[in-house]
VMD Tcl script that draws the C-alpha trace (Angstrom):
set ca {
  {-43.80 57.05 -121.88}
  {-44.46 53.67 -120.04}
  {-44.29 50.32 -121.75}
  {-48.03 49.71 -121.17}
  {-48.93 52.76 -123.20}
  {-46.81 51.57 -126.07}
  {-48.21 48.01 -126.24}
  {-51.28 47.25 -128.37}
  {-54.57 46.52 -126.60}
  {-55.20 42.74 -126.85}
  {-58.58 42.59 -125.00}
  {-57.19 40.04 -122.57}
  {-58.41 41.90 -119.46}
  {-62.02 41.62 -120.58}
  {-61.63 37.88 -121.15}
  {-60.06 37.35 -117.73}
  {-62.78 39.34 -116.03}
  {-65.44 37.30 -117.81}
  {-63.82 34.02 -116.90}
  {-63.65 35.06 -113.25}
  {-67.20 36.43 -113.04}
  {-69.66 34.58 -110.67}
  {-72.88 33.00 -111.98}
  {-74.18 29.85 -113.58}
  {-71.72 27.77 -115.46}
  {-73.60 27.86 -118.73}
  {-74.00 31.63 -118.63}
  {-70.33 32.09 -117.88}
  {-69.37 29.88 -120.76}
  {-71.62 31.71 -123.16}
  {-70.28 35.05 -122.03}
  {-66.70 33.82 -122.26}
  {-67.26 32.55 -125.78}
  {-68.82 35.85 -126.87}
  {-65.96 37.87 -125.45}
  {-63.40 35.34 -126.65}
  {-64.65 35.67 -130.23}
  {-65.03 39.43 -130.30}
  {-61.82 40.83 -128.82}
  {-60.52 41.64 -132.33}
  {-57.29 39.74 -131.68}
  {-56.15 36.16 -132.17}
  {-56.71 34.34 -128.84}
  {-56.09 30.87 -127.50}
  {-56.17 29.01 -124.16}
  {-53.06 26.91 -123.54}
  {-52.62 24.25 -120.90}
  {-49.56 23.33 -118.87}
  {-48.82 20.70 -121.47}
  {-48.65 23.36 -124.23}
  {-51.77 22.04 -125.92}
  {-54.16 24.64 -127.32}
  {-57.52 23.87 -125.72}
  {-59.47 26.73 -127.18}
  {-58.90 29.34 -129.97}
  {-61.10 31.89 -131.63}
  {-61.85 32.49 -135.31}
  {-59.27 35.30 -135.52}
  {-56.57 32.80 -134.45}
  {-57.80 30.43 -137.17}
  {-57.61 33.25 -139.70}
  {-54.05 34.18 -138.75}
  {-52.79 30.59 -138.50}
  {-54.58 29.24 -141.56}
  {-56.02 26.26 -139.63}
  {-59.73 25.67 -138.92}
  {-60.67 25.91 -135.23}
  {-61.53 22.15 -134.92}
  {-58.10 21.22 -136.31}
  {-56.43 23.27 -133.60}
  {-58.37 22.79 -130.37}
  {-57.03 19.82 -128.41}
  {-54.87 18.69 -131.31}
  {-52.08 21.22 -131.73}
  {-49.60 22.80 -129.38}
  {-48.60 26.41 -129.35}
  {-45.06 25.30 -130.17}
  {-46.32 24.21 -133.60}
  {-46.69 27.88 -134.52}
  {-43.30 29.14 -133.38}
  {-40.34 29.49 -135.76}
  {-37.27 27.51 -134.67}
  {-35.24 30.65 -133.86}
  {-37.71 31.81 -131.21}
  {-38.72 28.37 -129.83}
  {-36.01 27.95 -127.12}
  {-36.73 31.38 -125.67}
  {-40.48 30.86 -125.54}
  {-40.24 27.34 -124.11}
  {-38.08 28.73 -121.30}
  {-40.72 31.41 -120.65}
  {-43.41 28.67 -120.55}
  {-41.58 26.60 -117.94}
  {-40.66 29.56 -115.73}
  {-44.17 30.95 -115.81}
  {-45.52 27.91 -113.93}
  {-43.03 28.44 -111.10}
  {-42.80 32.23 -111.00}
  {-45.09 34.21 -113.25}
  {-43.43 37.51 -112.33}
  {-40.02 36.26 -113.47}
  {-40.91 36.27 -117.16}
  {-42.38 38.97 -119.41}
  {-46.08 38.91 -120.11}
  {-45.79 41.00 -123.32}
  {-43.23 40.52 -126.06}
  {-42.78 39.93 -129.79}
  {-41.96 36.73 -131.59}
  {-41.98 35.17 -135.05}
  {-45.19 33.29 -135.85}
  {-45.38 30.47 -138.44}
  {-48.71 29.89 -140.23}
  {-50.00 26.86 -142.06}
  {-48.19 27.82 -145.32}
  {-44.89 28.21 -143.49}
  {-44.88 31.99 -143.86}
  {-43.21 33.92 -141.09}
  {-44.94 36.82 -139.40}
  {-44.00 39.07 -136.57}
  {-46.53 39.09 -133.75}
  {-47.00 40.84 -130.40}
  {-48.31 38.52 -127.66}
  {-49.82 39.09 -124.21}
  {-49.99 36.10 -121.83}
  {-51.99 35.84 -118.60}
  {-51.68 32.86 -116.24}
  {-54.91 31.82 -114.47}
  {-54.01 31.37 -110.81}
  {-53.80 27.82 -109.49}
  {-54.72 26.31 -112.86}
  {-51.60 26.42 -115.00}
  {-53.82 27.62 -117.84}
  {-52.49 30.43 -120.03}
  {-54.72 32.77 -121.92}
  {-52.80 34.16 -124.91}
  {-53.75 37.10 -127.11}
  {-51.64 38.34 -130.04}
  {-51.82 40.58 -133.07}
  {-49.97 40.46 -136.43}
  {-47.49 43.37 -136.51}
  {-45.65 42.30 -139.68}
  {-46.74 45.37 -141.69}
  {-46.00 47.62 -138.77}
  {-42.49 46.19 -138.44}
  {-41.88 46.54 -142.18}
  {-42.92 50.17 -141.97}
  {-40.58 50.74 -139.06}
  {-37.73 49.03 -140.91}
  {-38.37 51.09 -144.03}
  {-38.40 54.22 -141.89}
  {-35.13 53.19 -140.27}
  {-33.50 52.56 -143.64}
  {-34.84 55.84 -144.94}
  {-33.40 57.69 -141.97}
  {-30.06 55.93 -142.45}
  {-30.01 56.89 -146.13}
  {-30.97 60.45 -145.28}
  {-28.17 60.70 -142.74}
  {-25.72 59.11 -145.17}
  {-26.68 61.54 -147.94}
  {-26.53 64.53 -145.61}
  {-23.05 63.55 -144.47}
  {-21.68 62.96 -147.97}
  {-23.39 65.84 -149.77}
  {-21.88 69.26 -150.32}
  {-25.24 70.79 -149.41}
  {-26.55 71.20 -145.91}
  {-29.98 69.86 -144.86}
  {-32.54 71.29 -142.48}
  {-35.82 70.02 -141.05}
  {-38.42 71.98 -139.06}
  {-41.41 70.36 -137.32}
  {-43.82 73.27 -137.14}
  {-46.17 71.59 -134.66}
  {-43.51 70.83 -132.07}
  {-41.03 73.54 -133.01}
  {-38.22 70.99 -133.24}
  {-35.49 71.96 -135.73}
  {-32.63 69.92 -137.10}
  {-29.56 71.03 -139.09}
  {-27.20 68.54 -140.71}
  {-23.49 68.62 -139.80}
  {-22.71 69.86 -143.32}
  {-25.17 72.76 -142.88}
  {-23.25 73.85 -139.81}
  {-19.84 73.28 -141.40}
  {-20.70 75.64 -144.29}
  {-20.94 78.41 -141.70}
  {-17.77 77.27 -139.92}
  {-19.36 75.49 -136.93}
  {-19.04 72.00 -135.53}
  {-22.16 69.99 -134.77}
  {-22.00 70.93 -131.08}
  {-21.38 74.66 -131.69}
  {-24.56 75.20 -133.69}
  {-27.69 74.30 -131.62}
  {-30.58 72.65 -133.40}
  {-33.00 75.51 -132.92}
  {-34.57 78.04 -135.28}
  {-32.76 80.95 -133.64}
  {-29.41 79.53 -134.77}
  {-30.46 80.22 -138.34}
  {-32.25 83.53 -137.75}
  {-29.35 85.07 -135.82}
  {-26.91 84.56 -138.70}
  {-28.91 85.99 -141.60}
  {-27.49 89.22 -143.02}
  {-29.80 92.07 -141.95}
  {-30.12 93.37 -145.52}
  {-31.42 89.96 -146.65}
  {-33.53 89.05 -143.62}
  {-36.89 90.11 -145.05}
  {-36.26 88.35 -148.37}
  {-35.28 85.07 -146.70}
  {-38.21 85.14 -144.27}
  {-40.70 86.03 -146.99}
  {-39.70 83.02 -149.11}
  {-40.13 80.62 -146.15}
  {-43.41 82.24 -145.07}
  {-44.99 82.03 -148.52}
  {-44.25 78.31 -148.64}
  {-45.56 77.76 -145.10}
  {-48.76 79.68 -145.98}
  {-49.30 77.45 -149.01}
  {-48.81 80.18 -151.61}
  {-46.09 78.07 -153.27}
  {-45.34 74.35 -153.13}
  {-41.62 74.95 -152.77}
  {-39.25 77.90 -152.66}
  {-35.77 78.96 -153.68}
  {-34.06 82.08 -152.34}
  {-30.54 83.52 -152.31}
  {-29.38 85.40 -149.23}
  {-26.31 86.06 -147.11}
  {-25.35 84.54 -143.78}
  {-22.47 85.28 -141.44}
  {-19.68 82.75 -141.13}
  {-18.13 81.97 -137.76}
  {-15.07 84.03 -138.74}
  {-17.25 87.09 -139.42}
  {-17.12 86.90 -143.21}
  {-20.21 86.62 -145.34}
  {-21.38 83.50 -147.17}
  {-23.90 83.52 -149.97}
  {-26.51 80.80 -149.47}
  {-29.00 79.28 -151.89}
  {-31.88 78.09 -149.72}
  {-34.41 75.61 -151.05}
  {-37.35 74.06 -149.25}
  {-40.81 72.53 -149.42}
  {-43.67 71.89 -147.01}
  {-45.54 68.76 -145.84}
  {-49.25 69.47 -145.43}
  {-52.26 67.68 -143.94}
  {-55.52 66.99 -145.77}
  {-56.74 70.49 -144.98}
  {-53.62 72.04 -146.51}
  {-52.08 73.09 -143.21}
  {-48.28 72.94 -143.25}
  {-47.06 70.51 -140.61}
  {-43.42 70.37 -141.49}
  {-40.82 72.02 -143.72}
  {-37.48 70.71 -144.92}
  {-34.89 71.64 -147.49}
  {-31.27 72.22 -148.46}
  {-28.70 74.91 -147.88}
  {-26.06 75.43 -150.63}
  {-22.95 77.57 -150.37}
  {-22.92 79.70 -153.56}
  {-20.29 82.18 -152.38}
  {-17.85 81.22 -155.14}
  {-20.55 81.39 -157.78}
  {-21.57 84.82 -156.55}
  {-17.94 85.92 -156.58}
  {-17.56 84.70 -160.17}
  {-20.78 86.46 -161.18}
  {-19.76 89.65 -159.43}
  {-16.29 89.57 -160.99}
  {-17.59 88.74 -164.48}
  {-20.20 91.50 -164.33}
  {-17.59 93.99 -163.12}
  {-15.13 93.01 -165.87}
  {-17.83 93.36 -168.51}
  {-18.97 96.72 -167.12}
  {-15.40 98.08 -167.00}
  {-14.75 96.87 -170.55}
  {-17.99 98.46 -171.77}
  {-17.11 101.73 -170.03}
  {-14.25 102.24 -172.47}
  {-16.73 102.93 -175.26}
  {-19.58 104.44 -173.22}
  {-17.63 107.11 -171.33}
  {-16.70 110.45 -172.86}
  {-13.34 110.99 -171.20}
  {-10.92 109.70 -168.56}
  {-12.70 111.47 -165.70}
  {-15.99 109.80 -166.53}
  {-14.19 106.45 -166.91}
  {-12.67 106.79 -163.42}
  {-16.08 107.64 -161.96}
  {-17.63 104.64 -163.69}
  {-14.91 102.29 -162.38}
  {-15.51 103.68 -158.86}
  {-19.24 103.03 -159.16}
  {-18.70 99.46 -160.40}
  {-16.30 98.60 -157.55}
  {-18.52 100.35 -154.99}
  {-21.48 98.21 -156.04}
  {-19.38 95.07 -155.59}
  {-17.52 95.69 -152.30}
  {-18.86 98.97 -150.83}
  {-16.02 101.38 -151.64}
  {-16.95 104.91 -150.57}
  {-13.28 105.87 -150.34}
  {-11.49 104.96 -153.54}
  {-8.48 106.13 -155.49}
  {-6.42 105.29 -158.56}
  {-2.78 106.30 -158.80}
  {-0.64 106.06 -161.93}
  {3.09 106.32 -162.47}
  {4.38 109.43 -164.22}
  {7.71 108.27 -165.58}
  {8.85 111.77 -166.48}
  {8.52 113.06 -162.90}
  {9.09 109.69 -161.15}
  {5.90 110.18 -159.14}
  {2.63 108.43 -158.41}
  {-0.17 110.77 -159.39}
  {-3.64 110.26 -157.95}
  {-5.58 110.61 -161.18}
  {-8.79 109.82 -159.28}
  {-9.28 110.43 -155.56}
  {-12.55 110.28 -153.59}
  {-12.20 110.26 -149.80}
  {-14.39 111.44 -146.93}
  {-11.42 112.55 -144.82}
  {-8.43 113.50 -146.97}
  {-7.73 115.58 -150.07}
  {-5.94 114.74 -153.30}
  {-2.16 114.50 -153.17}
  {0.81 113.27 -155.23}
  {3.59 110.95 -154.09}
  {6.83 112.15 -155.64}
  {10.26 110.57 -155.81}
  {8.87 107.01 -156.05}
  {12.31 105.61 -156.81}
  {13.72 106.84 -153.51}
  {13.99 103.76 -151.20}
  {13.76 105.99 -148.14}
  {10.34 107.13 -149.19}
  {7.49 104.77 -148.39}
  {3.74 104.52 -147.97}
  {1.07 101.87 -148.34}
  {0.52 102.83 -151.97}
  {4.24 102.90 -152.77}
  {4.67 99.53 -151.03}
  {1.97 97.92 -153.18}
  {3.44 99.54 -156.29}
  {6.99 98.42 -155.53}
  {6.19 94.86 -154.44}
  {3.42 94.25 -156.96}
  {1.56 92.34 -154.22}
  {-2.00 93.11 -153.00}
  {-2.23 94.27 -149.38}
  {-5.12 94.00 -146.88}
  {-4.70 95.72 -143.51}
  {-7.01 95.97 -140.49}
  {-6.57 98.26 -137.49}
  {-7.95 95.49 -135.24}
  {-5.09 93.17 -136.19}
  {-1.93 94.00 -134.17}
  {0.31 92.57 -136.89}
  {-1.33 94.81 -139.48}
  {-0.96 97.85 -137.21}
  {2.72 97.04 -136.84}
  {3.07 96.79 -140.63}
  {1.34 100.16 -141.04}
  {3.77 101.77 -138.60}
  {6.71 100.25 -140.45}
  {5.51 101.32 -143.87}
  {4.10 104.71 -143.03}
  {0.71 106.32 -143.51}
  {-0.02 109.39 -145.61}
  {-3.22 111.09 -144.48}
  {-5.78 109.80 -141.97}
  {-5.24 106.30 -140.58}
  {-8.04 104.03 -141.86}
  {-9.58 101.13 -139.95}
  {-9.43 98.92 -143.04}
  {-7.24 99.39 -146.14}
  {-7.05 97.33 -149.32}
  {-4.72 98.07 -152.21}
  {-3.82 96.17 -155.39}
  {-1.22 96.87 -158.08}
  {-2.16 97.89 -161.62}
  {-0.25 96.05 -164.34}
  {-0.15 96.23 -168.10}
  {1.40 93.25 -169.84}
  {3.42 92.49 -166.73}
  {4.65 96.04 -166.17}
  {3.65 98.03 -163.07}
  {1.77 101.20 -164.04}
  {0.09 102.20 -160.79}
  {-2.12 101.07 -157.92}
  {-5.77 101.07 -156.88}
  {-7.04 101.14 -153.30}
  {-10.13 101.37 -151.09}
  {-10.33 102.23 -147.41}
  {-12.86 102.47 -144.58}
  {-12.58 104.63 -141.47}
  {-15.10 102.79 -139.23}
  {-15.04 99.00 -139.60}
  {-11.73 97.11 -139.18}
  {-13.30 94.11 -140.94}
  {-14.90 96.06 -143.73}
  {-12.72 94.35 -146.33}
  {-11.73 90.68 -146.44}
  {-9.94 88.08 -148.53}
  {-12.77 87.70 -151.09}
  {-12.56 91.47 -151.64}
  {-8.81 91.13 -152.25}
  {-9.53 88.43 -154.83}
  {-12.15 90.63 -156.49}
  {-9.92 93.72 -156.66}
  {-7.04 91.63 -158.01}
  {-9.30 90.05 -160.64}
  {-10.48 93.41 -162.02}
  {-7.20 95.32 -161.66}
  {-5.76 94.35 -165.04}
  {-9.02 95.25 -166.79}
  {-8.96 98.62 -165.01}
  {-5.39 99.25 -166.18}
  {-6.29 98.20 -169.73}
  {-9.38 100.42 -169.76}
  {-7.34 103.42 -168.60}
  {-4.68 102.78 -171.23}
  {-7.24 102.48 -174.02}
  {-9.09 105.60 -172.91}
  {-5.80 107.50 -172.70}
  {-4.87 106.29 -176.20}
  {-8.34 107.20 -177.36}
  {-8.01 110.73 -176.02}
  {-4.52 111.04 -177.51}
  {-5.90 109.78 -180.80}
  {-8.80 112.22 -180.63}
  {-6.33 115.06 -180.09}
  {-4.30 113.86 -183.05}
  {-7.45 113.44 -185.11}
  {-8.60 116.94 -184.19}
  {-5.19 118.33 -185.07}
  {-5.11 116.32 -188.29}
  {-8.66 117.42 -189.09}
  {-7.68 121.05 -188.67}
  {-4.66 120.49 -190.88}
  {-6.80 118.73 -193.48}
  {-9.34 121.55 -193.41}
  {-6.54 124.00 -194.01}
  {-5.15 121.82 -196.80}
  {-8.64 121.40 -198.24}
  {-9.09 125.16 -198.25}
  {-5.72 125.55 -199.94}
  {-6.62 122.85 -202.47}
  {-9.98 124.44 -203.14}
  {-8.26 127.74 -203.72}
  {-5.74 126.02 -205.99}
  {-8.54 124.20 -207.82}
  {-10.33 127.48 -208.32}
  {-7.16 128.93 -209.78}
  {-6.72 125.81 -211.93}
  {-10.31 126.02 -213.15}
  {-9.70 129.64 -214.05}
  {-6.45 128.70 -215.77}
  {-8.27 125.87 -217.55}
  {-10.81 128.34 -218.87}
  {-7.98 130.61 -219.97}
  {-6.22 127.61 -221.55}
  {-9.36 126.50 -223.40}
  {-9.95 130.02 -224.59}
  {-6.31 130.35 -225.58}
  {-6.30 126.99 -227.38}
  {-9.42 127.91 -229.28}
  {-8.04 131.32 -230.13}
  {-4.59 130.07 -231.06}
  {-6.06 127.22 -233.12}
  {-8.20 129.69 -235.00}
  {-5.26 132.02 -235.49}
  {-3.08 129.11 -236.68}
  {-5.64 127.62 -239.05}
  {-6.02 130.80 -241.06}
  {-2.31 131.26 -242.00}
  {-1.91 127.47 -242.39}
  {-4.71 127.43 -244.90}
  {-3.09 130.30 -246.75}
  {0.36 128.68 -246.61}
  {-0.97 125.38 -247.98}
  {-2.96 127.16 -250.63}
  {-0.03 129.27 -251.81}
  {2.25 126.18 -251.70}
  {-0.14 124.35 -254.01}
  {-0.39 127.36 -256.33}
  {3.40 127.62 -256.44}
  {3.62 123.92 -257.23}
  {1.12 124.26 -260.09}
  {2.81 127.34 -261.50}
  {6.19 125.71 -261.19}
  {4.95 122.67 -263.12}
  {3.40 124.89 -265.75}
  {6.50 127.04 -266.39}
  {9.41 124.73 -265.64}
  {8.32 121.21 -266.71}
  {9.72 121.73 -270.23}
  {13.25 122.53 -269.07}
  {15.90 120.43 -270.75}
  {19.58 120.40 -271.29}
  {20.65 122.35 -268.25}
  {21.21 119.68 -265.62}
  {22.02 122.21 -262.94}
  {18.77 124.03 -263.48}
  {16.83 120.75 -263.51}
  {18.37 119.76 -260.20}
  {17.32 123.09 -258.66}
  {13.81 122.65 -260.01}
  {13.50 119.21 -258.42}
  {14.69 120.58 -255.10}
  {12.17 123.44 -255.24}
  {9.34 121.01 -256.05}
  {10.32 118.77 -253.13}
  {10.44 121.76 -250.78}
  {6.95 122.79 -251.85}
  {5.68 119.23 -251.17}
  {7.32 119.32 -247.73}
  {5.59 122.62 -246.97}
  {2.24 121.06 -247.91}
  {2.84 117.85 -245.88}
  {3.95 119.71 -242.78}
  {1.02 122.04 -243.10}
  {-1.30 119.05 -243.32}
  {0.33 117.45 -240.29}
  {0.10 120.68 -238.32}
  {-3.58 120.96 -239.24}
  {-4.22 117.42 -237.99}
  {-2.30 118.23 -234.82}
  {-4.46 121.27 -234.20}
  {-7.64 119.24 -234.79}
  {-6.49 116.45 -232.45}
  {-5.39 118.96 -229.87}
  {-8.82 120.61 -229.98}
  {-10.54 117.21 -229.71}
  {-8.68 116.07 -226.63}
  {-8.97 119.48 -225.02}
  {-12.75 119.46 -225.49}
  {-13.01 115.93 -224.08}
  {-10.84 116.64 -221.04}
  {-12.60 119.93 -220.29}
  {-16.04 118.34 -220.62}
  {-16.97 120.52 -223.57}
  {-17.10 117.78 -226.19}
  {-20.40 117.05 -227.90}
  {-21.65 113.46 -227.55}
  {-24.52 112.45 -229.80}
  {-25.30 109.14 -228.17}
  {-27.88 106.65 -229.43}
  {-28.38 102.89 -229.76}
  {-26.01 101.68 -232.44}
  {-24.86 98.40 -233.98}
  {-21.09 98.28 -233.48}
  {-20.69 95.87 -236.44}
  {-22.15 98.49 -238.74}
  {-19.88 101.23 -237.32}
  {-16.79 99.04 -237.79}
  {-17.72 98.22 -241.39}
  {-18.13 101.94 -242.21}
  {-14.74 102.69 -240.64}
  {-13.07 99.95 -242.70}
  {-14.68 101.30 -245.87}
  {-13.50 104.82 -245.04}
  {-9.94 103.57 -244.47}
  {-9.81 101.47 -247.64}
  {-8.67 104.43 -249.73}
  {-5.45 104.68 -247.78}
  {-4.86 100.94 -248.01}
  {-5.29 100.89 -251.77}
  {-1.83 102.41 -252.26}
  {-0.26 99.46 -250.43}
  {-1.06 96.50 -252.61}
  {1.03 94.17 -250.44}
  {-1.33 94.64 -247.45}
  {-4.80 93.13 -247.30}
  {-7.56 93.73 -244.76}
  {-9.72 90.92 -243.30}
  {-12.97 91.25 -241.35}
  {-14.13 88.76 -238.71}
  {-17.47 90.26 -237.75}
  {-20.89 88.76 -236.97}
  {-23.93 89.90 -238.96}
  {-24.95 92.11 -236.04}
  {-24.20 92.63 -232.38}
  {-26.10 93.60 -229.26}
  {-26.60 97.36 -229.45}
  {-24.48 99.78 -227.47}
  {-25.35 103.31 -226.41}
  {-22.75 105.69 -227.88}
  {-21.94 108.38 -230.45}
  {-21.27 106.49 -233.72}
  {-18.90 109.20 -235.00}
  {-16.77 108.99 -231.86}
  {-16.60 105.18 -232.03}
  {-15.77 105.32 -235.74}
  {-12.98 107.80 -234.91}
  {-11.48 105.19 -232.53}
  {-11.64 102.41 -235.15}
  {-10.18 104.66 -237.87}
  {-7.31 105.67 -235.61}
  {-6.45 102.04 -234.82}
  {-6.75 101.07 -238.50}
  {-4.54 104.01 -239.52}
  {-1.82 102.96 -237.07}
  {-1.97 99.34 -238.24}
  {-1.74 100.47 -241.87}
  {1.19 102.82 -241.21}
  {3.31 100.29 -239.34}
  {2.70 97.21 -241.52}
  {5.06 96.70 -244.49}
  {3.30 93.63 -245.81}
  {0.85 91.03 -244.66}
  {-2.62 91.78 -243.36}
  {-4.71 93.77 -240.93}
  {-7.51 91.80 -239.24}
  {-10.53 93.48 -237.66}
  {-12.70 91.30 -235.39}
  {-15.57 91.72 -232.94}
  {-16.63 89.36 -230.13}
  {-19.29 89.49 -227.43}
  {-18.84 87.91 -223.98}
  {-21.24 88.41 -221.02}
  {-22.55 91.85 -222.02}
  {-19.26 93.23 -223.31}
  {-18.34 93.87 -226.97}
  {-14.62 93.75 -227.82}
  {-13.29 95.16 -231.09}
  {-9.73 94.16 -232.06}
  {-7.36 95.42 -234.78}
  {-4.47 93.00 -235.36}
  {-1.56 93.76 -237.70}
  {1.50 91.81 -238.87}
  {3.88 94.73 -238.39}
  {7.20 94.78 -236.49}
  {5.64 94.82 -233.04}
  {6.37 97.06 -230.06}
  {9.01 96.54 -227.33}
  {7.47 95.68 -223.98}
  {9.08 98.71 -222.30}
  {7.12 101.04 -224.61}
  {3.68 99.50 -224.01}
  {2.77 101.36 -220.77}
  {3.34 104.79 -222.41}
  {1.53 104.24 -225.73}
  {-1.68 105.95 -224.59}
  {0.08 109.02 -223.19}
  {-0.39 112.35 -224.92}
  {2.34 113.31 -227.42}
  {4.15 110.02 -226.97}
  {5.44 108.76 -230.32}
  {7.39 105.62 -231.08}
  {8.74 104.92 -234.55}
  {8.33 101.17 -234.73}
  {8.93 100.85 -238.47}
  {11.24 102.31 -241.08}
  {8.29 102.15 -243.48}
  {6.78 105.31 -241.99}
  {7.35 108.36 -244.18}
  {7.17 111.98 -243.17}
  {3.77 112.05 -244.80}
  {2.54 109.28 -242.51}
  {3.89 110.66 -239.24}
  {1.26 111.08 -236.53}
  {0.53 113.77 -233.96}
  {1.12 111.73 -230.82}
  {-2.50 112.33 -229.70}
  {-4.45 109.68 -231.60}
  {-4.23 106.85 -229.03}
  {-4.77 109.30 -226.16}
  {-8.01 110.45 -227.84}
  {-9.07 106.81 -228.32}
  {-8.49 106.13 -224.64}
  {-10.56 109.16 -223.57}
  {-13.48 108.17 -225.83}
  {-13.52 104.50 -224.76}
  {-13.27 105.32 -221.06}
  {-16.02 107.93 -221.43}
  {-18.37 105.04 -222.23}
  {-17.15 102.89 -219.32}
  {-14.92 100.74 -221.49}
  {-11.24 99.87 -221.62}
  {-8.56 99.91 -224.31}
  {-5.46 97.74 -224.32}
  {-2.56 96.58 -226.48}
  {-0.73 93.28 -226.85}
  {2.43 93.08 -228.90}
  {5.37 90.83 -229.64}
  {8.41 92.22 -231.43}
  {8.64 90.71 -234.92}
  {5.10 89.25 -234.82}
  {2.79 92.26 -234.86}
  {0.47 94.09 -232.50}
  {-3.17 93.86 -231.45}
  {-5.09 96.92 -230.23}
  {-8.54 96.20 -228.77}
  {-11.22 98.12 -226.93}
  {-14.21 96.83 -224.95}
  {-17.57 98.54 -224.45}
  {-20.60 97.48 -222.39}
  {-23.81 96.67 -224.23}
  {-26.86 98.88 -223.77}
}
mol new
graphics top color blue
foreach p $ca { graphics top sphere $p radius 0.5 }
foreach p [lrange $ca 0 end-1] q [lrange $ca 1 end] { graphics top cylinder $p $q radius 0.2 }
display resetview
């Protein structure tokens, strides 16, 4: 572009033409004044002496002075700021001598009446042979401020683009001009000079699988379907590796909505994608432990997960068999080779890529296009078909090598890269852990199956034994009933005849006197008859108790349950036991009972049997003192206690008191007549527990005992 095209139009040419036009003086002056006033710019006519001889109303408006105050009274130098005055005075002097030696168009700082500074663009024309200058200028202060703001904005933009981690791009759709920030280019591995600022530089590096997605996002924004866009896609780095990019952008549109320009940012999200990919893979492998049926399905699932992440058509897992000292390929999928086993792993003369990774515990990435890698392959040794790209990582469990995992490709030497090594390494421990857990799970399932079979066999044996026991129990119950019946009959006869003998003996031998020997024999016979009667009575009670507990244990007992007042039952039991207590005048009985208690649901005869049994024991084992019967209610439970002042029970005997046939003579006051059967407390325990209650004993030697039982209220 030329300077003239860039300068504003001041209208000076029209004024000059009018001033030079032929015709009457008055007409020329009128025409000059009309043109002078209507150029749209501030104009003035300046003489050689710098005095302003004429100015238009626009000049008056810009300067702040009325036209009469300016014309012939002020110089143009009155309106110039001190900084620009020397330059413009030099121009003024030189113009008189050589008009072509000084510029006719330039900018300067104008000072108005208020002292405000403004930037102005001036055009000066010298009238030949007159020394008169015709000056035209416009106020460009706003324009200059806009330019300065734009310059600062561009500086800030450049500063931000240089310091930011994101890259910036700008595309002028009308001109086709494209700009990429240095950071944008650096993300892809290029210097500023290596990456031309053209659209093709971007298009050529988009991954083909993501090309349509990236283009669609940009196109929708350019078409006005969205105000801004955000899209993730892959681009190729200078070194051939792939970078994940988060592209963002927005459009600038005209009044009609047409997109004139697009700009945005370019963020490298490769690490974020790697983290996401790794996290998802770790979660999927961990979940596979519980979602797969067996090891084979687990291996297939691991293969699928890794294949989705790094494209692993050829994949294998090898595990150490310590018993055979070999690496067994427990999973092997390959388009060229078949499954095999590497034996004699401990032999240093034996080597392969897999053995090398297993022995060193270090991941290995090899490419057939890299001479150093080819040399390493030759030195290590290859089993099977030589791949173009091979990647293997060790499998560890708690720091111990257990195997290896590898992928390989037969076509692309750059198929796998360092990020793939990092990914495989990151998931390797989870793979090893998943395999171990699945192995343990299968081992456990085998053990569970074996144990289940054993338990079924045991259960069958137990069921058979239970059936035999039930049959024996029936036989026992029948036998007990039969034997009890058979025993009761002769016992009744024996007791009856013993009593008859005792009566007859008293009738015929009570009057004996004089013969001391005969009297002594008579006393002994009487005592023997009493013993027969007492033992018969005790045996009868034993049979009755034995029948009771047998019926309870076999489930054949009769329970006549109803709502009863336990206080009333206890009082009846105490009344029934009073006859036995009457013979012991040195023992008194005390009751500590409420008027009534919350009802319970039970058989009153069975509960009375419990109370009578406890009272009978307390009576038997107490020489003197008292027996206290009390009843309390706490939170829906009634507790009946029988406390005596007898000799007490040693602590070692307490746990066995409620066992069947267990007897403990805790007092020398117990006579043969008072001896128990050893079943009373056992029967009490069965009755109380039948109703969901509990029976217990507390005792201190020398201070007495307290038997109590608790029952839930109805």
